[in-house]
N, C-alpha and C positions, 0 to 999 in steps of 0.2 A: 665694702670691707675686703680684706685681702683674700678671704676664701672665695668671694664672688669672682674676683679676677682669676684665681686659680681654676675655678669651675669653668669660666669662660675659655681659659687656655686649654683645659682638658677637652672641652667640647670642640674647639677648633681642631685640636690634634686628631680627635676621633673622626670628625667630619672629613678631614683631608685624607686620613688613612682609609676610611670606608669608600670614599669617592675613587681614590686611586685603585683600591682593591677590586672594586666593581668593574672598573675599566680594564684591569688586567684579566679578570675572568671572562669578560665579554669579547675582548679583541686580541689577546695573545694566544695564538693557535698552538704554539709549541708548549707542551705540558711542562717540560723541564724548565724552560725559561719562565713560564708563568709561576711555577712553584718558587723559583728563585726570587722573582720580583715580589711575590706575596710575603716571603720570609723577610726580605729587606724592609718592606713597608711596615710589617708588624713590629719588627725590632726597632726601627728608626722611622716613625711615621712621617715626619716632615722631610728629613733628608732622603728617605727612600722614595717618597712621592716626587720630590724634585728631580732625583736621578732618573726615575722612571719617565717623567715628563721630558727630560732632555734626551734620553737614550732609548727608551722603550716604546714610545708611541710612534706609530706609522702615520705621518701627517700627509702622505701623498694621496691625493684624491684626484685621479685622472683616469681617462679611458685610453690606456695605451694600446688596446687591441682594436680601437675603433676602425682604423683603416683596414686591418686584417679581416675584421668581421664583415666589412662591406664587400670584401673580395672573397668571402667564404664560398666554397663550392656549394652547389645546390644539394638539398637533402637527398640522401640515397646515392649520391655520386661517389664512386670509389676514388681513392687517392691515386694520383699518377705514380706509377712505380717503375723503377728502372728494370732493365732486362737482366737481372741477376737471379740466381737460384733462390736466395733468401731475401731478396729485396722487398718483395711484397709484404712479408711478415715484419721486417725491420722498419719499413716506412710508415706503418700504421700508428705507432706511438706519437711521432711528430705531427702527423696529420690530425689525429684526434685531439691533441693538446692545442695546436695552433689553428686548426681549421683550414690550413693552407696546403695546397698541392706542392709537390716537388716541382722545381723549374729546371728544365733541361737546357742544354746548350751553353754551359758555363765552362770557361777555361780557368784552371787553378795552377798557380805557381807558388812554390814554397821557398821562403827565405829563412836562413839560419843566422840569427844574431843581427845586430844593427848594421854591421859592415855590409851585409848583403841587402838588407831591407831598406835602409835609408836612401841610398842613391836612386833606386827606381821610384821611391815615393817622391823625392825631390824633383825628379825628371817629370813625373806625372803632373805635379803642380806647375812646373816650368812650361809645359806644353799645353796646359788647360787654356781653353778659349772662351768659356762661358761661366763656369761655376766651380768652386772648390769648397767642399764641406769637410771639416776636420773636428773630430771629437776625441779627447784623450783624458785619461785619469791623471797621470803625471805629465807635466809639460815643463821641463826644467829650464831655468835661465842659465844655460851654459852654451858652449860652442855649437852643439847640435841644435839646441832649441832656438838659438838666434839665427842659425842657418835656415831653419824652417820659417821663421818669422820674415826673414828677408825675401824668401821665395813667395810667401803668401802676399807680401806687400807688392812685389813685382807683378803678381797675377792680378791683384786689385788695380794696379796702375794700367794694365793692359785692357781693363774693362770687364774682368771676371767679377762675378759676385762671390765674395769670400765670407764664410761663416765659421767662426771658431768657438767651439763649446768645450769648456774646461771645468773639471771638478774643483769646487772651492776648497776642499781639503787637499786634493792631490797636488795643486799648484804650490802648496806650502812646503813641499819637500825640498824646495830650493829658496834661498833668500838672497837678494830681493826676488820676488816672484816674476814670472814671465809677463805679468800684467804690465809692468813698466815698459817692456819692449813692444807689446801689442798697442799700448796707448801712444808710445813714441811714433809708431808707424801708422797711427789712426786706423787700425784694423778693427772691423766689427767683431766683437766677442761677447759671450755670455758666460757667467759663472753658474754652474749647476748647484741649486739650493744653497745660495750664499749664506754664511753665518752673519747675523746682524742683531743689534739690540733693538732698533726701532725701524719698522715694525719687527717684533721679536721673531727670530728664526734660529732655532738651535738644533736642527736635525742633523747633528754631526754624524749620526750612525747610518744615514741613508745617502749613499754616494753613487755617482755613475762611474762604473769601472770599465765602460765600453771604450774601445780604441778603433776608430773608423776614419778612413780618409776616402772620399769619393770625388772624382774629378770628371766633370762634364757628363755625369750620370752614365758613364760607360765603363769606368774602371774603379774598383773598390779594393782598398787594403784593409784587412782586419786580422785580429789575432790577439796575442798577449803583450805586444811591445808598446811601452810608453815612449815618449819623445824625450831624449836626453842622452848624454854621454854614458849613463849607466847601462844602456843597452849595447854599447860597444865592448865586445869581449876583450879587445886589446886597447881600450881607451884609457883616459886618465882618471876616471871616477873610481873612488874607493868602494863603490857599491855595484861593481860590474856584475852582470847576470847574463847567462846564455838564454836564448829564447827562440820562439817560432813566430813567424808572421806569414800572411798569405795574401796573394793578389788574385782577385776574381775579376774576370771579364765576361760579361753576359747579362742575362735577365736578373740575376741575383742583385745587381746594383740598384734596381728599382726598389727592392725590399729594403735595402740599406738606406736609401734616400727617404723612404717613408718613415723608417724608425728615427732617423736623424731629425726629420721634420717635426715629429711628435716631441722629441726631446728639446728641440730648438724653440718650439712654440711654448712648451711647458716652462722654459727658462725665459719667457717673455721676449723672444726674438720675433722679428717680422716674418710673416709666412713666406715660404719659398715660392718662387715662381712656378707656374704650371707649364710643363713641357708636353708636347704632343708626340714627339718621336719615341718609338720603341727602341730599346737597346738591342743591337744585333747580337747574334750568338757568337761566343768566343771559344767554344770547346765542346766537350762531350759529357761533362760531369753534370749529374743531377744534384741540386742543392735545395736547402730550405733554411731560412733564418728563424731562429727561436729566440724571441725576446723574453727576458726574465727580469723581474723586479718586485719590490714591495707594493704592488698595485694590482691591477687586474691580471697581471701575468705571473703572480706569485706561484712558485712551485712548478712552473713550466719546464725548466731545465731538469729539475729533479725527477719529474715524471718521465720525461723523454729518456734520461739516462737510465733509470730503472727499467724502462720498457725495452731499450735496446740491449741492455745486459741480459735481461731475461730471455731474449731471442738468440743469444750467442750459442753457437754449436761447437766452435773450435777454440777461439781465443778472445780474451778481453785484455788488451794492453793499454795501460793508462800512464800518462805523464802528468804530474801536477806538483806545484811547489808547496801547496798547503793541503794536507790530507787529514781532514777531521770528519769522516763520514758519519752522518746521523744514523740512527738505528736501522731505519728502513733500507738505506743504501748499503750499510754494512751487511744486512741480511741478504740482499741481492748478490753481493760479491761472494759471500759464503756459499750460497745456494749454487751459484754458477761453478765455483771451484769443486764443490762436493759432487756435482753432476759430471765432472771430468773435463770441464772447460779449462784451458790454460789461462789463468788469471794472474797478471803481473801488474804491480803498481810501482812506478819509479818516482822516488822523491829525493830531495837534496840530502846529502849526507849530513850537512850542518845547515839548519834552517836559519834564516835571518831574524826570526822571532823566537826567542828561547821558549816562551810559553807554548807556542805551537809545537815545537820540538818535544817538549815534555808531555804535552797532552796526547799527542798521537801515539806515544809509546805505551800509554795506559791500556788501550784496547787492542794493541797489536797482537797479543797472544790469541785472541779469538779468530782473527783472520789467518794467522799462521796455522792454527789448529785445523782449519778447514781446508788448507792447501793453497791459500793465496800466497804468492811470492811478493815480498816487499824488498825492492832493490834500492840501495842508497847510492845516489850519484855523486861522485867526488866533486869538489869545488872546481870552478867558481859556482856560485849559487845558480841553480837551475830554475828558471822562471817559466819554462815551457809548459803548455797545456794542450793535450790532445788525448783522444780516446779512439782506439782501433777495435773494431768488432769483426771477427772472421777476416775475409779477404776483400770486402767490398764497401765497408762503411768507415767513415771517420767523423768525429765530432770535434771541431776546433772552435776557437773563439777566446773570450776573455775570462771565462769563469773558472774558479778553483773548485775543489771538492771539499768545501767547508761551509758551515752555517752562514758565515758572513756573505760569501758569494751567492749562495743559493737561497738566502732569505732576506738579506738587508741591502745588497748592492743591486744596481741596475746593470745587468749583464747582457752579453750577446753570444749566442751559440750558433754555429752554422753546421748543419748536417750535410755531409758530402758523400754521395754514392758514386764512387769511382775507384775501380780496381787499381789503376795506375798510381793514384795518390796514396791509397792504402799500402801498396807495395813499397813506395818510396819512404813513407813514414815508418813502415815496419822495418825496413833496412836501417833507417836512422836509429830506431829504438834498439835493434839488435846490436849495432855497433857500440852504442853507449853502454848497453847492458853488460858487455864483455868486460868493461872496466869497473862495474859496480860491485859493491859488497852487499850480501843479503842480510836482512834481519833474520835472526835465528831464535828458536824457543830457548836454546841454552843461553844465548846472550841476554835475553830478557830476564830469565830466571836468575842470572848472575848479578842483577842490580841489588844494591843494598836496601835495607828497610827505609832509610831516610829518602833515598832516591825514588823508591816506589811511592812513598807518601807524597813527595813533591809532584810526581807525575799524576797521581790520582787527584790531588788538589787542583792542578792545572786543568785537568779534564773537566772539572766542574764548571769552568769558565768557557768551555768550547762553544756554547751557543753565542758568545759575545766576542770571540777572538776574530 
């Protein structure tokens, strides 16, 4: 009878909703995100459960810290600390989170925008004799992207082992994708968590945002730059962005190789060859790699960031394109400012994602009220990411200060204890700050009711932006 079919349908609806709701309660650690998913599932049982299955479930099951834990220092051993006045205090969060000592003997070079970064990266590929490892989020099929492919192919033809790891969502920023060029040159590549129907894989929310290039296990490039014309400040792309990238020479490269090897293996790439040689020292900086992602390393960068902010005595200067701090990080910034620390956050004047622009304005008053300075950097879009603490510490890498970076993406952070790098980046920050306009309490209060409602509604989606 019809009512039996209706009863069966209701039973299926309830079973799906209950199963999805139980999974949310057991596995979603962010209470606001959990509450949002539960509300969606209750109102729309089937649609909500399907959306949760596509975007809310962490399907990553791997041991990303395996290598690091094998190299973990012995119980009771103190972390290696640089010879700076506050270095011992500031090195502890990274040590306790990762279990890894700082590595000394690293040289660090800063590059501003693609005009400075791409030529040395291409030269490093051109001069490689044994191996080239490249991982990128966006790898555009444009003049810059094809130039990299040509150099990678030339390195392969010289006898180098070449491994290219690209994010399956990031490559779709250009069409046709760079896959066509990689296959045309028969280059070995893997797509990170590819989207497919059979076998089903719909983890569109979990992406690798890491940007790493390692040549011959001696030189490593890492930071915020993708590969494409978009990173050329004076290039042809309509999506031009200013950015920071870094060259590391020294023992840090071994940590970057281990991280790439894990990502490569996870993406079903053949294991990398074992090398016996140690990388020689290339400078005086102490560094530590902090891997972060929705696996065993979840919250690693968040904990390190909160730890070093809490240790600050004089300044906390931050550059980030996407600034949607969760409550605990927001509280750390407020506490630092209230204790007299010079806290400044530099963000783009106009964000390339309107929802992010609106959402960040909603909670801005809390930070301004505590004395945090929010500086708006004029166009072009600023994609730079770095954090400076006092006079000796810098955190650089691929991560933004938003829930997507700190909870959903696979990211890479590099702690650098080096007064010279801190001084250089501090000068860069100060020069740009002179051209910035500040957010002010008066400006926020001057928004109309509809604008405030729009900003508040956008902030509800901040865990998913």
